[in-house]
C-alpha positions in Angstrom: 108.8 -98.9 -65.9 106.9 -101.1 -63.5 105.4 -104.4 -64.4 101.5 -104.7 -65.3 99.3 -106.0 -62.4 98.1 -109.4 -62.2 94.3 -109.6 -61.8 93.1 -108.9 -58.4 95.6 -106.1 -58.0 98.3 -108.4 -57.1 101.9 -107.8 -57.9 103.6 -110.7 -59.6 106.4 -112.3 -57.4 109.8 -111.7 -58.9 113.4 -112.3 -58.2 115.9 -109.6 -58.9 119.0 -110.8 -60.9 122.4 -109.2 -61.6 122.5 -107.4 -64.9 123.9 -109.7 -67.6 126.0 -106.6 -68.8 128.9 -107.3 -66.4 132.0 -109.3 -66.2 131.8 -112.2 -63.9 134.5 -114.6 -62.7 133.2 -118.1 -62.3 135.0 -120.4 -59.6 134.8 -124.2 -59.8 134.6 -125.8 -57.2 132.2 -123.1 -56.0 134.0 -122.0 -52.5 135.2 -118.8 -51.3 138.2 -118.5 -51.1 139.0 -121.2 -53.5 142.2 -123.2 -52.4 145.1 -123.9 -54.8 145.2 -127.7 -53.9 141.6 -128.2 -55.3 142.8 -127.5 -58.9 140.4 -124.3 -59.2 139.1 -123.6 -62.8 138.5 -119.8 -63.4 136.1 -119.1 -66.2 135.7 -115.4 -67.5 132.0 -114.6 -68.7 131.1 -111.1 -70.3 130.6 -109.5 -73.6 132.6 -110.6 -76.9 134.5 -113.9 -77.5 137.0 -115.8 -75.5 139.8 -114.3 -77.5 138.8 -111.0 -76.1 139.6 -112.0 -72.5 142.3 -110.2 -70.8 143.5 -111.5 -67.5 145.2 -110.0 -64.5 147.1 -111.2 -61.6 147.8 -109.3 -58.3 147.0 -106.2 -60.1 149.2 -106.7 -63.1 148.2 -107.4 -66.6 149.1 -111.3 -67.1 147.7 -113.1 -70.3 146.4 -111.4 -73.4 143.8 -112.7 -75.9 142.2 -115.3 -74.3 141.7 -118.1 -73.1 138.5 -117.5 -71.4 139.3 -120.4 -68.7 142.1 -122.0 -67.1 143.4 -124.2 -64.2 145.0 -122.1 -61.5 148.6 -123.0 -60.6 149.6 -120.2 -58.3 148.2 -118.7 -55.4 147.3 -115.1 -56.0 144.3 -112.6 -56.8 142.9 -112.8 -60.3 140.5 -110.7 -62.3 139.7 -110.9 -66.1 138.3 -108.1 -68.7 136.0 -108.5 -71.4 135.4 -105.0 -73.9 132.2 -103.5 -73.1 131.8 -105.0 -69.6 135.1 -104.2 -67.9 136.9 -105.8 -65.0 135.3 -108.7 -63.1 135.3 -108.5 -59.4 138.7 -110.1 -57.9 139.0 -113.7 -56.9 141.7 -114.7 -54.5 143.1 -118.2 -54.6 144.6 -119.1 -51.2 147.5 -121.4 -50.2 147.7 -121.0 -46.5 147.9 -123.6 -43.9 144.2 -123.0 -42.6 141.3 -121.9 -44.7 137.8 -121.2 -44.0 135.5 -121.5 -47.0 132.1 -120.6 -47.6 129.8 -121.3 -50.7 130.3 -119.2 -53.6 126.6 -118.3 -54.3 124.1 -115.8 -53.1 123.0 -116.7 -49.3 119.4 -115.9 -48.9 117.4 -115.8 -45.7 115.9 -119.1 -44.7 118.8 -120.9 -46.5 121.4 -123.3 -44.8 124.8 -122.6 -45.1 127.8 -124.6 -44.1 131.2 -123.2 -43.4 134.1 -125.3 -43.6 137.6 -125.0 -42.1 140.5 -126.8 -44.0 144.1 -127.6 -43.4 146.7 -127.2 -46.3 146.6 -130.0 -48.6 143.6 -131.3 -46.6 146.0 -132.4 -43.8 143.8 -133.3 -40.7 142.6 -130.5 -38.5 141.6 -130.8 -34.8 140.3 -128.6 -31.9 138.4 -126.2 -34.6 136.9 -123.2 -33.0 134.5 -121.0 -35.0 134.5 -117.0 -34.4 131.9 -114.5 -35.8 133.0 -110.8 -35.6 136.0 -112.3 -33.4 133.4 -113.9 -30.9 133.7 -117.6 -30.5 130.6 -119.4 -31.7 131.5 -123.5 -31.2 134.4 -125.6 -30.6 134.8 -129.1 -31.9 137.4 -131.8 -31.1 136.9 -133.5 -34.5 134.5 -131.8 -36.4 135.6 -128.9 -39.1 132.3 -127.6 -40.3 129.7 -125.0 -39.0 126.0 -125.1 -40.3 124.1 -122.0 -40.0 120.4 -122.8 -40.4 118.1 -121.0 -41.0 120.1 -117.9 -42.2 119.1 -114.7 -41.0 120.5 -111.1 -41.5 122.3 -110.9 -38.4 124.3 -114.0 -39.6 126.2 -111.6 -41.7 129.7 -110.5 -41.1 133.3 -112.0 -41.0 134.1 -115.4 -40.0 137.2 -117.2 -39.0 138.4 -120.6 -37.7 141.2 -121.6 -35.6 142.8 -125.1 -35.0 145.7 -127.4 -34.8 146.8 -128.7 -38.5 148.8 -131.7 -38.9 151.9 -131.7 -41.1 152.9 -134.7 -43.3 156.2 -132.8 -43.6 157.3 -132.3 -40.4 155.6 -134.9 -38.7 153.8 -132.5 -36.1 151.2 -130.0 -35.6 150.6 -126.5 -35.4 148.0 -124.1 -34.2 146.6 -121.8 -37.0 144.1 -119.1 -37.5 142.3 -118.7 -41.1 142.1 -115.4 -42.5 138.7 -113.8 -42.4 135.9 -114.6 -44.8 132.8 -112.7 -45.3 129.1 -114.0 -44.9 126.5 -111.5 -46.5 123.1 -112.7 -46.1 120.4 -111.3 -48.4 116.7 -110.6 -47.7 113.7 -112.1 -49.8 114.1 -110.3 -53.0 110.7 -111.4 -54.2 108.9 -109.9 -50.8 110.8 -106.7 -51.1 110.1 -106.3 -54.8 106.4 -107.0 -54.1 106.3 -104.3 -51.3 108.5 -101.8 -53.2 106.3 -102.0 -56.3 103.1 -101.8 -54.6 104.2 -98.6 -52.6 105.7 -96.9 -55.6 102.1 -97.2 -57.3 99.9 -96.1 -54.4 102.4 -94.1 -52.4 103.3 -95.3 -48.7 100.7 -95.0 -46.2 100.8 -93.2 -43.0 102.9 -95.0 -40.5 103.9 -97.6 -43.1 107.5 -99.2 -42.0 109.9 -99.5 -45.0 111.8 -102.7 -45.2 115.5 -102.2 -44.0 118.0 -103.2 -46.8 121.4 -104.3 -45.9 123.8 -102.3 -48.0 
């Protein structure tokens, strides 16, 4: 049901939040993808108790009856399951030579987001190039971060970085390319809710343009 109107026929601005009735896998530090050398902690949140947590690694059942959090010691793809709320979305922990990371949070229009290109075990990276949908955006001689500000819907898509990673083991350097990461920019949920609620009540006027919502 729709919320009551405020005085003056104004709809309250509200943010749309994810349902609490889901299983979520929280990552600390909050970056996507997380990397093994950061000593990543995964925490399962959902219905029931910690002892009800079942963990999966690379699609196979891995740990039964808890705990609800642990420090990752092997790269791979992890999921957790809680009775009543089911499986969490998967989280892949990388141990690649070169990794492009994006903050693990909702990315809203108007925000600023920083993508960072990191070498294995934080070995130095030089001559870094960033790509969006395989088109080069920028190249740095020494910089390893790309700032997108202000975020717009057209910033959504797949990003990669390429660079020369120094190796403390081989005492040399090697050019590497990261796996792609997905950036998904969300529109202003508050404005969208206001427009949708008001239109639902009165019906769309002739010639009204509906807002485009990315899938």
